C-alpha positions as CSV (number, residue, x, y, z in Angstrom):
1,M,159.0,134.3,171.0
2,C,155.5,135.1,172.4
3,G,154.8,134.0,175.9
4,G,156.5,134.2,179.3
5,I,158.4,137.3,180.0
6,V,158.0,138.8,176.6
7,D,154.2,139.0,177.1
8,R,154.0,139.6,180.8
9,G,157.1,141.5,181.5
10,Y,158.5,141.5,185.1
11,A,158.1,143.8,188.1
12,K,160.9,146.2,188.8
13,P,161.2,146.9,192.5
14,D,161.5,150.5,193.6
15,N,164.4,149.7,195.9
16,E,166.4,146.8,194.6
17,E,169.0,147.1,197.3
18,A,166.5,146.5,200.0
19,L,165.5,143.1,198.6
20,P,166.7,139.9,200.3
21,Q,169.5,138.2,198.5
22,N,167.4,135.3,197.2
23,E,165.0,137.8,195.6
24,K,167.9,139.7,194.1
25,D,169.2,136.5,192.6
26,V,165.7,135.8,191.1
27,L,165.5,139.4,189.7
28,A,169.0,139.1,188.2
29,K,168.1,135.9,186.4
30,T,164.8,137.4,185.2
31,R,166.6,140.5,183.9
32,K,169.2,138.4,182.2
33,K,166.5,136.3,180.5
34,D,164.6,139.5,179.5
35,Q,167.8,141.0,177.9
36,Q,168.4,137.8,176.0
37,D,164.9,138.0,174.6
38,L,165.3,141.6,173.8
39,T,168.6,140.8,171.9
40,L,166.8,138.1,170.0
41,I,164.1,140.5,169.0
42,H,166.7,142.9,167.7
43,Q,168.4,140.2,165.7
44,C,165.2,139.4,163.8
45,M,164.6,143.0,162.6
46,D,165.8,145.0,159.6
47,D,167.3,148.4,160.2
48,A,164.0,150.3,159.8
49,M,162.2,148.2,162.4
50,F,165.2,148.2,164.7
51,E,165.0,152.0,164.9
52,K,161.5,151.7,166.3
53,V,162.5,149.6,169.2
54,A,166.0,150.8,169.8
55,N,165.0,152.7,172.9
56,A,163.0,149.9,174.5
57,T,164.7,148.6,177.7
58,T,162.7,145.4,178.1
59,S,161.6,142.6,175.7
60,K,157.9,143.3,176.6
61,E,158.3,147.0,175.6
62,A,160.0,146.1,172.4
63,W,157.4,143.4,171.5
64,E,154.5,145.8,172.1
65,I,156.1,148.4,169.8
66,L,156.7,145.7,167.2
67,Q,153.1,144.5,167.4
68,N,151.7,148.0,167.1
69,S,153.9,148.7,164.1
70,L,153.0,145.4,162.4
71,Q,149.3,146.0,162.9
72,G,149.7,149.3,161.1
73,V,151.7,147.6,158.3
74,D,149.0,144.9,158.1
75,K,146.3,147.5,157.6
76,V,148.3,149.1,154.8
77,R,148.9,145.8,153.2
78,K,145.2,145.0,153.3
79,V,144.3,148.3,151.7
80,K,147.0,147.9,149.0
81,Y,145.8,144.3,148.3
82,Q,142.2,145.4,147.9
83,T,143.3,148.2,145.6
84,L,145.3,145.8,143.4
85,R,142.3,143.4,143.2
86,A,140.1,146.4,142.1
87,D,142.7,147.5,139.6
88,F,142.8,144.0,138.1
89,K,139.1,143.8,137.9
90,V,138.5,147.1,136.0
91,L,141.7,147.0,133.9
92,K,141.1,147.1,130.1
93,M,143.0,148.1,127.1
94,K,142.9,151.7,125.9
95,E,142.6,152.6,122.3
96,S,145.9,154.4,122.5
97,E,147.8,151.5,124.0
98,C,149.9,148.9,122.3
99,I,149.8,145.2,123.2
100,L,153.2,145.3,124.8
101,D,152.3,148.2,127.2
102,Y,148.9,146.7,128.1
103,C,150.3,143.2,128.8
104,S,153.2,144.7,130.8
105,K,150.6,146.6,132.9
106,M,148.6,143.5,133.4
107,K,151.6,141.4,134.4
108,A,152.8,144.1,136.9
109,I,149.4,144.0,138.7
110,V,149.3,140.2,138.7
111,N,152.9,139.9,140.1
112,Q,152.0,142.3,142.9
113,L,148.9,140.3,143.7
114,R,150.9,137.1,143.8
115,R,153.3,138.7,146.3
116,Y,150.3,139.4,148.5
117,G,149.4,135.8,148.4
118,E,146.7,135.8,145.6
119,D,146.8,132.6,143.6
120,I,146.2,133.8,140.1
121,K,146.4,131.1,137.5
122,Y,147.8,131.8,134.0
123,V,144.5,130.9,132.4
124,R,142.7,133.6,134.4
125,V,145.2,136.2,133.2
126,V,144.9,135.0,129.6
127,E,141.1,135.1,129.7
128,K,141.2,138.6,131.3
129,I,143.4,139.9,128.5
130,L,141.3,138.4,125.8
131,R,138.1,139.9,127.3
132,T,139.5,143.4,127.6
133,L,141.2,144.1,124.3
134,T,140.0,146.9,122.0
135,P,137.6,145.9,119.1
136,K,140.3,145.9,116.5
137,F,141.5,142.5,118.1
138,D,138.0,140.9,117.9
139,F,138.9,138.7,114.9
140,V,142.2,137.4,116.4
141,V,140.5,136.8,119.8
142,C,137.9,134.6,118.2
143,A,140.6,132.7,116.3
144,I,142.7,132.2,119.5
145,E,139.7,131.0,121.5
146,E,138.7,128.5,118.8
147,S,142.2,127.1,118.0
148,K,144.2,127.4,121.2
149,D,144.0,125.6,124.5
150,L,143.7,128.5,126.9
151,D,144.3,126.3,130.0
152,S,147.9,125.6,128.8
153,M,148.6,129.0,127.2
154,M,151.3,131.2,128.8
155,V,150.7,135.0,128.9
156,E,153.9,135.4,126.8
157,Q,152.5,133.2,124.1
158,L,149.3,135.2,123.9
159,E,151.3,138.4,123.9
160,G,153.3,137.2,120.9
161,S,150.2,136.3,118.9
162,L,148.5,139.6,119.7
163,Q,151.7,141.5,118.8
164,A,151.8,139.8,115.4
165,H,148.2,140.8,114.7
166,E,148.9,144.3,115.8
167,E,151.8,144.6,113.4
168,K,149.5,143.5,110.5
169,I,147.0,146.2,111.6
170,K,149.8,148.8,111.6
171,R,151.0,147.8,108.1
172,T,147.4,148.2,106.8
173,Q,147.1,151.6,108.4
174,E,150.4,152.7,106.9
175,V,149.1,152.4,103.3
176,S,149.6,155.9,101.7
177,L,146.7,158.1,101.0
178,E,147.6,158.0,97.3
179,Q,147.2,154.2,97.3
180,L,143.9,154.4,99.1
181,L,142.6,157.0,96.6
182,K,143.7,154.8,93.7
183,T,141.8,151.9,95.2
184,R,138.7,153.9,95.6
185,V,138.9,155.2,92.1
186,S,139.4,151.7,90.7
187,F,136.3,150.5,92.4
188,K,134.4,153.6,91.3
189,D,135.5,153.1,87.6
190,Y,134.6,149.4,87.8
191,G,131.2,149.7,89.5
192,G,130.2,153.2,89.0
193,E,130.9,153.8,85.3
194,K,128.2,151.4,84.1
195,S,125.7,153.3,86.2
196,Y,126.9,156.6,84.9
197,R,126.7,155.4,81.3
198,G,123.3,153.8,81.9
199,N,122.0,157.1,83.1
200,G,123.6,158.9,80.2
201,H,121.9,156.7,77.7
202,G,118.6,157.2,79.4
203,R,118.9,160.9,79.2
204,S,120.0,160.7,75.5
205,R,117.0,158.7,74.5
206,G,114.7,161.0,76.4
207,S,116.1,164.0,74.6
208,H,115.6,162.4,71.2
209,G,112.1,161.5,72.1
210,G,111.4,165.1,72.9
């Protein structure tokens, strides 16, 4: 598309009727070629871009409008891309988040980065997730790193393993207060009663001695 009449345009005479016939013929061919190029530009655009160049009367004018618009779009894309890279770098799991929400957020950023041309391997995403989980996942993270081949692990596989661990944590946390109190009392009776009795005997013998 670039090159020729689209880049250079063509001179429009002030008084076309005064031109010699051969120059009129050349101008007519040039104008026809220009309109063909303008039509081709229009055909390559979506509705939004077409609105920007709809009033252009020459292919050069349309092309310049298009270039200026795309330069603006390119700047926006670069800013958005850099923002996404920064988001990926600082992203980490919050204490209030569940694994499903965190992994969904991670995958959304990764998918956007890939649309901008970033080549993000699965292993990089897996390692990023493992590094940024909350401390309650420390045990399972160690187990996964030791037993799994991270290079071949899919994000969905990791998500499933972490969800299973999260469910175990939830079940533990859902133990009733009564059960927890019973557990504490049982340990107290088992380990604390001897100490109590021992102290009691000590005081008893001391009192007899007095």
